[in-house]
BAVOPA-98018 format. One line per field, with one value per residue (C-alpha): residue number from 1; residue in one letter; x, y, z. Coordinates in pm, whole numbers, plus 50000, padded with zeros to 5 digits. Layout:
N
dogu = c(NUM,...)
dodo = c(a,...)
x = c(X,...)
y = c(Y,...)
z = c(Z,...)
% end
This chain:
452
dogu = c(1,2,3,4,5,6,7,8,9,10,11,12,13,14,15,16,17,18,19,20,21,22,23,24,25,26,27,28,29,30,31,32,33,34,35,36,37,38,39,40,41,42,43,44,45,46,47,48,49,50,51,52,53,54,55,56,57,58,59,60,61,62,63,64,65,66,67,68,69,70,71,72,73,74,75,76,77,78,79,80,81,82,83,84,85,86,87,88,89,90,91,92,93,94,95,96,97,98,99,100,101,102,103,104,105,106,107,108,109,110,111,112,113,114,115,116,117,118,119,120,121,122,123,124,125,126,127,128,129,130,131,132,133,134,135,136,137,138,139,140,141,142,143,144,145,146,147,148,149,150,151,152,153,154,155,156,157,158,159,160,161,162,163,164,165,166,167,168,169,170,171,172,173,174,175,176,177,178,179,180,181,182,183,184,185,186,187,188,189,190,191,192,193,194,195,196,197,198,199,200,201,202,203,204,205,206,207,208,209,210,211,212,213,214,215,216,217,218,219,220,221,222,223,224,225,226,227,228,229,230,231,232,233,234,235,236,237,238,239,240,241,242,243,244,245,246,247,248,249,250,251,252,253,254,255,256,257,258,259,260,261,262,263,264,265,266,267,268,269,270,271,272,273,274,275,276,277,278,279,280,281,282,283,284,285,286,287,288,289,290,291,292,293,294,295,296,297,298,299,300,301,302,303,304,305,306,307,308,309,310,311,312,313,314,315,316,317,318,319,320,321,322,323,324,325,326,327,328,329,330,331,332,333,334,335,336,337,338,339,340,341,342,343,344,345,346,347,348,349,350,351,352,353,354,355,356,357,358,359,360,361,362,363,364,365,366,367,368,369,370,371,372,373,374,375,376,377,378,379,380,381,382,383,384,385,386,387,388,389,390,391,392,393,394,395,396,397,398,399,400,401,402,403,404,405,406,407,408,409,410,411,412,413,414,415,416,417,418,419,420,421,422,423,424,425,426,427,428,429,430,431,432,433,434,435,436,437,438,439,440,441,442,443,444,445,446,447,448,449,450,451,452)
dodo = c(m,s,a,c,p,v,v,t,t,v,e,p,l,p,v,l,g,h,d,v,r,v,p,l,v,t,g,g,e,v,t,y,a,a,l,d,y,a,a,s,a,p,a,l,r,r,v,w,d,d,v,a,a,y,a,p,y,y,g,s,v,h,r,g,a,g,y,l,s,q,l,s,t,d,l,f,e,g,c,r,a,t,v,a,g,f,l,g,c,r,e,g,d,q,v,v,f,t,r,s,t,t,d,s,l,n,l,l,a,s,v,l,p,a,g,c,r,v,f,v,f,e,t,e,h,h,a,a,l,l,p,w,r,d,a,e,v,t,y,l,d,a,p,r,s,p,a,e,a,v,e,t,l,e,r,a,l,a,d,r,e,p,y,g,p,a,l,v,c,v,t,g,a,s,n,v,t,g,e,l,w,p,v,r,e,l,a,a,a,a,h,a,h,g,a,r,i,v,l,d,a,a,q,l,a,p,h,h,p,v,d,v,a,g,w,d,v,d,w,v,a,f,s,g,h,k,l,y,a,p,f,g,a,g,v,l,a,g,r,a,d,w,l,r,e,a,e,p,y,l,a,g,g,g,a,s,r,r,v,a,r,d,a,e,g,g,v,e,v,e,w,h,d,t,v,a,r,h,e,a,g,s,p,n,v,i,g,a,y,a,i,a,a,a,c,k,a,l,q,e,t,g,f,d,r,l,v,e,r,e,r,e,l,i,a,r,v,r,a,g,l,a,d,v,p,g,v,r,v,l,s,l,f,g,a,d,a,p,r,v,g,v,l,s,f,v,v,d,g,w,n,s,s,h,f,a,a,a,l,s,a,e,y,g,i,g,v,r,d,g,l,f,c,a,h,p,l,v,r,v,l,l,d,g,d,r,g,a,p,g,e,c,g,p,s,d,g,r,s,l,n,a,i,r,v,s,f,g,a,g,t,p,d,e,h,v,e,r,f,v,r,a,v,r,e,l,v,t,e,g,a,r,w,s,y,r,t,e,g,g,r,c,v,a,v,r,p,r,v,g,l,g)
x = c(25294,25558,25799,26161,26421,26555,26934,27095,27478,27539,27557,27330,27511,27540,27278,27165,26864,26934,26911,26637,26404,25997,25735,25490,25098,25092,25406,25760,25996,26133,26402,26245,26176,26186,26025,25959,26250,26063,25943,26280,26612,26768,27110,27436,27648,27920,27753,27669,28052,28174,27946,28027,28424,28335,28134,28419,28561,28200,28200,28047,28128,28238,28269,28530,28882,28944,29099,28754,28555,28792,28799,28418,28419,28690,28446,28133,28251,28392,28069,27938,28190,28143,27769,27835,28046,27789,27475,27737,27659,27813,28103,27933,27633,27560,27486,27252,27202,26854,26609,26460,26320,26012,26240,26459,26133,25993,26337,26315,25960,26055,26340,26115,26146,25824,25572,25682,25443,25503,25437,25379,25220,24936,25132,25413,25449,25327,25657,25684,25289,25215,25526,25430,25159,25272,25299,25082,25043,24951,24884,24952,24712,24881,25032,25006,25364,25706,25623,25313,25481,25685,25393,25177,25442,25543,25190,25163,25446,25370,25028,25142,25058,25244,25579,25795,26027,25863,25976,25887,25882,25926,26000,26308,26107,25762,25718,25416,25493,25880,25860,26157,26034,26235,26431,26643,26368,26129,26452,26517,26150,26121,26473,26339,26021,26247,26154,26385,26353,26382,26424,26271,26531,26420,26316,26619,26887,26938,26884,27027,27321,27212,27363,27294,27521,27429,27056,27072,26810,26875,26801,26782,26635,26676,26681,26929,26683,26592,26975,27099,27157,26999,26702,26716,26926,26861,26998,26909,27136,27193,27211,27304,27158,26774,26908,27185,26927,26625,26570,26729,26466,26544,26672,26922,27274,27538,27289,27403,27717,27659,27402,27398,27141,27027,26949,26579,26695,26599,26847,26997,27132,27360,27313,27559,27552,27704,27523,27511,27230,26973,27124,27079,27152,27408,27346,27325,27705,27630,27342,27560,27834,27601,27438,27834,27955,27643,27735,28054,27962,27722,27982,28257,28028,27929,27566,27592,27624,27350,27109,27182,27084,26762,26657,26679,26469,26221,26186,26119,25864,25671,25698,25553,25257,25157,25104,24896,24516,24363,24660,24695,25030,24963,25127,25109,25341,25289,25419,25773,25821,26204,26156,26328,26257,25912,25580,25230,24933,24609,24422,24081,23868,24103,24121,24473,24530,24417,24665,24950,24872,24867,25196,25333,25170,25176,25494,25736,25726,25695,25516,25332,24951,24744,24800,25220,25177,25057,24691,24609,24818,24714,24337,24444,24566,24310,24089,23731,23866,23670,23715,23648,23406,23529,23793,24025,23874,23617,23289,23109,23266,23523,23817,24064,24421,24694,25010,25370,25664,25970,26330,26696,27049,27022,26760,26827,26702,26525,26321,26172,26121,25922,25718,25607,25506,25325,25118,25030,24935,24750,24546,24488,24437,24340,24494,24515,24407,24123,24185,24043,24080,24222,24360,24370,24585,24485,24584,24575,24332,24277,24278,24047,23759,23808,24177,24348)
y = c(24213,23954,23884,24064,23837,23833,23971,24011,24094,23862,23499,23249,23060,22678,22489,22122,22062,22303,22049,21839,21734,21697,21554,21793,21656,21846,21574,21606,21696,22045,22176,22237,22581,22571,22920,22831,22958,23124,22749,22580,22721,22438,22394,22553,22309,22439,22374,21994,21987,22111,21876,21547,21660,21659,21324,21074,21291,21289,21224,21277,21633,21749,21415,21209,21172,21049,21211,21231,21354,21638,21713,21752,21933,22222,22220,22244,22507,22693,22705,22947,23188,23168,23258,23489,23696,23645,23783,24080,23963,24154,24016,23786,23709,23354,23136,22814,22581,22467,22253,22561,22937,22780,22593,22906,23106,22845,22817,23189,23177,22945,23160,23458,23601,23583,23840,23933,24075,23980,24228,24083,24220,23993,24021,23773,23411,23161,23060,23396,23427,23106,23042,23273,23057,23089,23485,23770,23851,24189,24125,24456,24537,24524,24838,24969,25168,25105,25439,25331,25003,25187,25403,25135,24966,25298,25343,24980,24997,25301,25207,24873,24820,24721,24831,24490,24288,24313,24146,24242,23979,24110,23993,24141,24021,23919,23553,23666,23987,24020,24361,24476,24611,24853,24675,24936,25174,24930,24807,25168,25195,24890,24969,25328,25181,24929,24616,24396,24279,23927,23941,23672,23646,23337,23538,23807,23622,23463,23782,24075,24092,24109,24344,24229,24511,24770,24720,24680,24357,24148,23819,23702,23326,23195,22849,22651,22531,22912,22984,22744,22455,22123,22073,22008,22281,22664,22928,23151,23415,23711,23785,23536,23679,23543,23221,23138,23236,22996,22600,22421,22426,22049,21834,21556,21489,21786,22056,21908,22016,21767,21505,21335,21181,21396,21321,21256,20993,21212,21386,21690,21889,22157,22287,22467,22851,22834,22780,22424,22472,22479,22221,21907,21591,21523,21783,21806,21882,21821,22080,22325,22288,22314,22650,22795,22664,22865,23166,23154,23102,23417,23639,23561,23595,23933,24079,24378,24132,23928,24205,24353,24048,23996,24358,24286,23933,24123,24439,24157,23970,24279,24454,24111,24057,24427,24334,24054,24192,24070,23985,24152,24169,24172,24427,24609,24892,24977,24891,25079,24915,24751,24394,24064,23771,23691,23788,23691,23757,23679,23622,23725,23436,23152,22973,22974,22609,22567,22842,22675,22326,22462,22617,22270,22075,22261,22455,22282,22554,22504,22773,22759,22842,22873,23138,23038,22972,23370,23332,23670,23860,23674,23751,24117,24114,23981,24237,24151,23903,23608,23260,23169,22860,22585,22304,22279,22514,22651,22751,22876,23220,23146,23394,23307,23205,23331,23234,23287,23331,23340,23328,23389,23363,23015,23113,23109,23408,23146,23041,23382,23445,23104,23197,23565,23385,23096,23346,23550,23244,23102,23428,23542,23152,22912,22619,22358,22070,22012,21981,21825,21797,21442,21385,21736,21829,21994,21749,21743,21486,21515,21789,22043,22016,22181,22186,21951)
z = c(43889,43841,44120,44141,44228,44573,44558,44919,44958,45207,45161,45391,45653,45602,45759,45766,45561,45297,45012,45138,44864,44937,44727,44557,44538,44157,44093,44134,44404,44500,44754,45091,45199,45557,45648,46017,46203,46490,46592,46514,46321,46100,46295,46156,46006,46155,46528,46415,46296,46624,46835,46625,46645,47039,47060,47068,47386,47562,47950,48282,48422,48743,48930,48755,48781,48432,48135,47935,48237,48305,47951,47912,48292,48120,47786,48005,48216,47932,47776,48061,47964,47572,47635,47887,47623,47377,47604,47749,48078,48365,48627,48862,48658,48639,48337,48416,48143,48110,47840,47705,47727,47901,48121,48206,48298,48489,48672,48746,48849,49127,49319,49344,49684,49889,49820,49446,49208,48840,48546,48223,47886,47723,47421,47549,47449,47663,47820,47945,48033,48186,48462,48720,48912,49262,49234,49207,48839,48707,48296,48093,47808,47450,47403,47016,47029,47221,47385,47509,47644,47855,47996,48035,48250,48444,48553,48673,48856,49035,49148,49285,49667,49889,49749,49742,49544,49148,48855,48490,48207,47857,47493,47299,46989,46955,46822,46594,46460,46533,46609,46845,47181,47357,47575,47727,47836,47968,48218,48311,48404,48587,48778,48870,49032,49217,49013,48816,48466,48281,47898,47682,47394,47242,46918,46945,47031,46688,46516,46673,46950,47328,47578,47912,48081,47811,47822,48225,48217,48527,48358,48014,47885,47549,47371,47174,46877,46781,46787,46521,46767,46809,47026,47411,47631,47679,47904,48190,48268,48526,48860,49109,49453,49376,49248,49553,49790,49657,49724,49423,49092,49110,49387,49328,49251,49121,49354,49685,49865,50153,50250,50598,50786,51076,51450,51374,51118,50824,50579,50624,50305,50222,49875,49643,49646,49292,48959,49035,49277,49008,48748,48955,48757,48497,48277,47909,47813,47408,47436,47637,47363,47089,47209,47290,46914,46778,46991,46843,46483,46521,46662,46424,46125,46294,46362,46147,45796,45938,46025,45701,45487,45710,45650,45298,45301,45537,45301,45024,45201,45296,44950,44804,45051,45005,44629,44697,44738,45077,45258,45570,45817,46152,46357,46705,46650,46275,45924,46000,46311,46333,46335,46312,45997,46174,45997,46065,45820,45725,45368,45286,45208,45357,45631,45776,45783,45425,45335,45503,45379,45044,45077,45143,44938,44631,44708,44923,45170,45538,45726,46060,46106,46468,46736,46788,47172,47194,47191,47377,47128,46815,46929,46990,46630,46437,46545,46441,46157,46127,46015,45646,45591,45377,45398,45685,45933,46150,45959,46288,46306,46554,46509,46231,46313,46141,45909,45983,45781,45959,45851,45969,45872,45696,45449,45066,44839,44643,44966,44998,44617,44603,44915,44780,44426,44606,44808,44513,44299,44575,44622,44257,44091,44402,44523,44288,44521,44727,45114,45425,45787,45890,46259,46321,46049,45686,45400,45032,44887,44531,44231,44231,44009,43663,43666,43395)
% end
């Protein structure tokens, strides 16, 4: 069956790199199809322009008397209000700027009260699965439906002894399947059993509106580089009490209100009880401004329009993959579960690294292969699939990795159409080049024997 053209009703947002040309091993060049948004989305052109316009006025914040310092301080603090509005935060919630979602969740892990127990599904990204080293952690089995997720959490919370502080960590949208999780229901279950909840919105925030107050989540974490902003900044937003009562995440200037020598010859420190308590050092003002600019751009575009377009692209990809023999899309909650623009799949007879390399080398399409920093989840989803022998992959029967395609507000229709066509051609006709592993990467080395 030939591919039908993709026709969407909403134009993609302008992003950097939309016109980058890359070489093909088969000869010539093609416009690069960036379909790895779940790892890093391209920066919005508007965000880049806003940052460039501010750059000449860059100055150190909070402690300078000069005009540029004061201007930068006002801008930096204004970014908190923008992000709080974007997330639907409550009055009194704090917005802490961090380096990433991983940094945000490690910050939260560092402020847990003594004796706090953490409940986290095995389906989480490692950023949410691993930070809780100093707490007692209960890892919950992968649920097979949203209702089962809520029931699993309720049982685990009801069984906890002794009854004390507890935190639930859950994703809003899976970085492997793209499936949306029942955040509001999980928050209600957590609070009914005296626990708090933190939402990993790294994959959700770029695709859907987040509503901290409406969903009644206690904290939310996300990264700028998935929200169409440049690398290097993230957010932890939510309730102030645990943040205010804990030792600073980092000790240093900015986090301290007063430092003096004590009678014993040491140092006595009075820490800030504001958001500055966990932002020691000179903050990443450019990163915070870029996140705020992205929040504004998405809100002004309107999530209704973005969601509508993404649903059309998801439907096109799912229909295209369903039409190719031997392709299996991975899912926890079933084929009809609502999702963002993230899909992972395996192909019968193909090693995933080989398939991803062929998409890149022969079609100029960038996807991701592997376990996506969610190893337990992918192994659950593979459910007995075994590695295919051959180039660029294990021939010893180890579990097969998967291939992930992901897209968003900046994805042109042609990129999706090219991807669907490429998958069909690779499965039905095979790769045109031979591949081998070099330096841990699968690379094209020569034309396949028998091709003209």
